C-alpha positions in Angstrom: 87.9 90.9 95.9 89.4 91.5 99.5 87.0 91.8 102.2 87.5 94.9 104.4 84.6 94.4 106.8 85.3 94.2 110.6 82.7 91.8 111.2 84.8 89.3 109.6 87.4 89.8 112.5 84.9 89.2 115.2 85.0 85.7 116.8 82.2 83.5 115.7 79.2 84.3 118.0 76.2 82.3 116.5 76.4 79.5 119.4 77.7 81.7 122.2 75.5 79.9 124.8 77.4 76.6 124.0 80.7 77.8 123.4 82.8 81.0 122.7 85.8 80.9 121.3 88.7 83.5 121.6 92.0 82.2 120.2 95.2 83.1 122.2 97.6 85.3 120.2 99.9 87.9 121.0 98.6 91.7 120.9 99.3 93.2 117.4 101.6 96.3 117.3 100.1 99.4 115.5 102.7 98.9 112.5 102.2 99.6 108.7 100.5 96.5 108.4 97.5 97.8 109.7 97.6 100.9 107.4 94.5 101.2 105.0 92.2 99.2 107.5 88.9 100.6 108.5 88.9 102.1 112.2 86.8 99.3 113.4 88.9 96.8 111.9 92.0 98.0 113.8 90.0 98.0 116.7 89.0 94.3 116.5 92.7 93.3 115.6 93.8 95.3 119.0 91.2 94.1 121.1 91.4 90.3 120.3 94.9 90.8 121.6 94.2 92.1 124.7 91.0 89.9 125.4 92.6 86.6 124.8 94.8 87.0 127.6 92.1 86.5 130.1 91.3 83.4 131.7 87.4 83.3 130.8 87.1 82.9 127.1 83.3 84.0 127.6 84.0 86.8 129.3 86.9 87.9 127.0 84.2 87.6 124.1 81.8 89.7 126.0 84.1 92.3 126.8 85.0 92.5 123.1 81.3 92.7 122.2 81.1 95.9 124.8 84.2 97.7 123.4 82.7 97.2 119.6 79.2 98.5 120.8 80.8 101.3 122.3 82.9 102.5 119.5 80.1 102.1 117.1 77.6 104.1 119.1 80.4 106.5 119.0 80.7 106.3 115.4 77.1 107.1 114.5 76.9 109.9 117.2 79.9 111.5 115.6 78.5 111.1 112.2 75.0 112.2 113.6 76.5 115.6 114.3 78.9 115.8 111.2 75.3 115.4 109.4 73.5 118.1 111.3 75.9 120.9 111.8 74.4 124.1 111.1 75.8 126.0 108.3 74.9 129.2 106.4 75.1 130.3 102.6 78.1 132.4 101.9 77.3 136.0 100.6 79.3 135.1 97.6 76.4 133.0 96.8 74.2 135.8 96.0 76.8 138.1 93.9 76.3 137.8 90.3 79.3 136.8 87.9 79.7 135.6 84.7 82.0 132.7 84.0 84.8 133.3 81.8 84.5 131.2 78.5 86.8 128.0 77.8 90.0 128.6 76.1 89.5 125.6 74.0 87.4 125.8 70.5 83.9 124.8 71.0 81.4 123.0 68.6 78.7 124.4 67.0 76.3 124.2 69.4 73.6 123.4 66.8 75.9 120.3 65.5 74.8 118.0 68.5 71.2 116.6 68.6 70.3 117.6 72.4 69.1 114.1 73.3 72.2 112.6 72.7 73.5 114.8 75.3 72.8 112.3 78.2 72.8 113.4 81.9 73.4 110.9 84.7 73.8 110.4 88.6 72.9 107.8 91.0 72.9 107.3 94.8 73.2 104.1 97.1 69.9 105.0 99.0 68.3 101.6 97.4 71.3 99.3 97.0 73.5 99.9 99.9 74.6 96.7 101.4 74.4 96.5 105.3 77.9 97.3 105.9 77.9 100.3 103.7 74.9 101.5 105.7 76.0 101.1 108.9 79.5 102.3 108.6 79.2 105.6 106.2 80.0 108.8 107.6 77.9 111.1 105.2 74.2 111.0 104.8 72.9 110.5 101.1 69.4 109.4 102.0 66.7 111.0 100.3 69.4 113.4 98.6 68.4 112.4 94.9 64.8 112.2 95.5 65.8 116.2 96.5 67.8 116.9 93.5 66.1 114.5 90.8 63.1 117.0 89.8 65.6 119.8 89.2 67.8 117.6 87.0 64.5 116.3 85.2 63.3 119.9 84.7 66.4 121.1 83.3 66.8 118.0 80.9 63.4 118.4 79.6 63.5 122.1 79.0 66.5 121.5 76.6 65.8 118.2 75.1 68.4 116.2 77.2 68.2 112.4 78.0 68.2 111.8 81.6 69.4 108.4 83.5 69.1 107.4 86.9 71.6 104.5 87.2 71.3 103.9 90.8 69.9 100.4 89.6 73.2 99.7 88.5 74.9 100.4 91.7 78.1 97.9 91.9 77.8 97.1 95.7 81.5 95.5 95.7 83.0 98.9 95.9 81.9 102.3 97.5 79.1 103.9 95.5 81.2 106.8 94.0 82.9 104.2 91.8 79.6 103.1 90.0 79.9 106.8 88.3 82.3 105.1 85.7 80.2 102.2 85.3 77.1 104.4 84.7 78.9 106.2 81.8 80.2 102.9 80.2 76.7 101.4 80.4 75.0 104.5 78.5 77.7 104.5 75.9 77.3 100.5 75.3 73.4 100.5 75.9 72.0 103.9 75.2 72.3 106.4 72.1 74.3 108.7 73.8 77.0 111.0 72.1 78.1 112.7 75.4 77.7 111.6 78.9 77.7 114.4 81.5 78.2 112.8 85.1 76.6 114.9 88.2 77.2 113.7 91.6 73.8 113.6 93.4 74.6 116.7 95.7 74.5 118.9 92.3 71.9 121.5 91.8 71.3 123.1 88.4 71.0 126.7 89.1 71.1 128.6 86.1 68.9 126.6 83.5 69.1 129.3 81.1 72.5 127.9 80.0 73.0 124.7 78.0 75.7 122.1 77.8 76.3 122.3 74.1 77.5 125.7 74.7 80.7 124.7 76.3 81.2 121.4 74.5 84.8 120.9 72.8 85.3 120.4 69.2 88.2 118.2 69.5 88.5 117.0 72.9 87.1 113.7 74.4 86.8 114.8 77.9 86.1 117.7 80.2 87.4 117.8 83.6 87.6 120.8 86.4 90.3 121.3 88.6 90.2 121.3 92.6 92.4 122.4 95.4 95.6 120.6 96.0 96.2 120.7 92.0 94.0 117.6 91.4 90.8 117.4 89.2 87.3 116.7 90.4 85.3 113.5 89.8 81.9 114.8 91.1 81.1 116.4 87.4 82.5 115.7 84.1 81.7 115.4 80.8 82.8 112.6 78.3 82.4 111.9 74.5 82.0 108.6 73.1 85.3 108.0 71.5 87.7 104.7 71.6 90.0 107.0 73.5 87.4 107.5 76.0 86.4 104.2 76.5 89.7 102.9 77.2 89.9 105.9 79.7 87.0 104.6 81.8 88.2 101.1 81.4 91.6 102.1 83.0 89.9 104.2 85.6 87.8 101.6 86.7 90.7 99.1 87.0 92.6 101.0 89.4 91.2 98.8 92.1 94.5 99.3 94.3 92.5 102.9 95.0 89.2 101.5 96.4 88.6 102.7 100.0 86.9 100.7 102.8 83.2 101.1 102.7 81.9 103.7 105.0 84.4 106.5 104.8 84.1 109.7 103.6 86.3 109.4 100.7 85.7 106.2 98.2 89.2 106.3 96.3 87.8 107.1 92.9 88.8 110.8 93.1 92.8 109.6 94.1 92.7 107.1 91.3 91.7 109.9 88.8 94.2 112.2 90.0 96.8 109.4 89.8 96.0 108.4 86.3 96.0 112.0 85.0 99.7 112.4 86.8 100.9 109.5 85.2 99.6 110.4 81.6 101.5 111.9 79.1 101.5 115.5 78.8 100.9 115.5 74.8 98.0 113.0 75.3 96.2 115.0 77.9 96.4 118.1 76.0 95.3 116.1 73.1 91.8 114.5 74.6 91.1 116.6 77.9 89.8 120.1 78.2 90.0 121.9 81.5 87.4 124.8 81.5 87.1 126.9 84.9 85.2 125.3 87.5 82.4 127.3 87.1 81.5 126.3 83.9 79.8 123.3 84.9 80.9 122.4 88.6 81.0 125.3 91.1 81.6 124.6 94.7 79.2 126.3 96.9 80.6 128.0 99.9 78.8 127.3 103.5 79.9 128.9 106.5 79.6 128.2 110.3 77.5 130.8 112.2 80.6 132.2 113.6 82.1 133.0 110.1 79.0 134.0 108.7 78.4 136.8 111.3 81.9 138.2 110.3 81.1 137.5 106.5 77.8 139.4 106.3 79.2 142.9 107.6 81.9 142.8 104.7 81.2 144.5 101.5 81.1 142.3 98.5 84.7 142.8 97.4 86.0 142.1 100.3 84.1 138.5 100.6 86.7 135.3 100.8 86.6 133.9 97.5 85.0 136.7 95.8 84.8 135.6 92.0 86.9 132.9 92.3 86.2 130.6 89.6 85.7 127.5 91.7 83.4 128.8 94.1 79.7 129.4 93.3 78.4 132.5 92.5 74.9 133.5 91.1 74.6 133.0 87.4 76.5 130.0 87.5 75.1 126.7 85.7 75.6 124.1 88.4 76.4 124.2 92.2 78.0 121.3 93.7 77.9 121.0 97.8 81.4 119.3 97.6 83.2 118.4 100.9 80.3 119.2 103.1 78.7 116.4 105.3 75.5 118.0 106.0 74.6 117.8 102.4 70.6 117.6 103.0 70.0 121.0 104.7 73.1 122.6 102.1 71.0 121.2 99.1 67.7 122.4 100.2 69.2 126.0 100.7 70.4 125.8 97.1 67.0 124.6 95.8 65.4 127.8 96.9 67.8 129.9 94.6 67.4 128.0 91.4 66.1 130.1 88.1 
């Protein structure tokens, strides 16, 4: 596993009182060789080229450390601002609609034992390594603690099995990749016929709706579309078949898409998009169903204070995203806080509207 940690680029500082080495080298130009590096790693690379020209190596190292400290403080301040930005629910969240039925043939809801439908999720709150905690932009701390009781109540109401897979987190990659490992483990070690993956920032809003009411008869996987023409990896459903086991293996092994830890994107969604684009259309149509996103993965719309002041004055039918199948409306099964940085406050708002 290649290391993307900026710490590896910092000169050895353990015995800096005795000796501090800053090897002389020419400054690296910003070229294509730096693409894909974490911003702090690029900073270290550029800084080493500048400070190595100085006559006093100890001063050079001190300046380098100061630059990194300032950059890190700026990084954390920007992350804090992003995670605490004030947002309001869009008025469409309170407008009722009935989501369109899937166009694939569905199973008899009574043909699948409820306990063989396994809902799972995870976070890195317990097992995140130091680099992940230091560099991540979005704050997922306490998020699963907030949404777990909601998922637990829903599973208990309908007899589903529920698994918190946080303990099986693979710390060699950003946490989002471990959703694949979670599904693989459940199929291998638990009595699961279907696995329903839900990101920690999802909330079951309408507990009257059942998962078996939209399960396909002949498909192995259910995905929902997202903007840009791709598919969302934050909520999906997969059946235990030879095809789906191979699908999960292939998805996990697309390690060229793994992003440096701490970024807002992990690469698992990009890998999924690439995999599906390369897939033969006949294979896709045979094994994958794509219901309307409101079936089980509605995106919740939140507005800035300025946007909210405009929206609240508009009639329902004039609201942006009114009745759009991707956006959460009252009555949808699940609301997903997708793409938002302030996940704690937005999730709290959703939990108040659960029925």
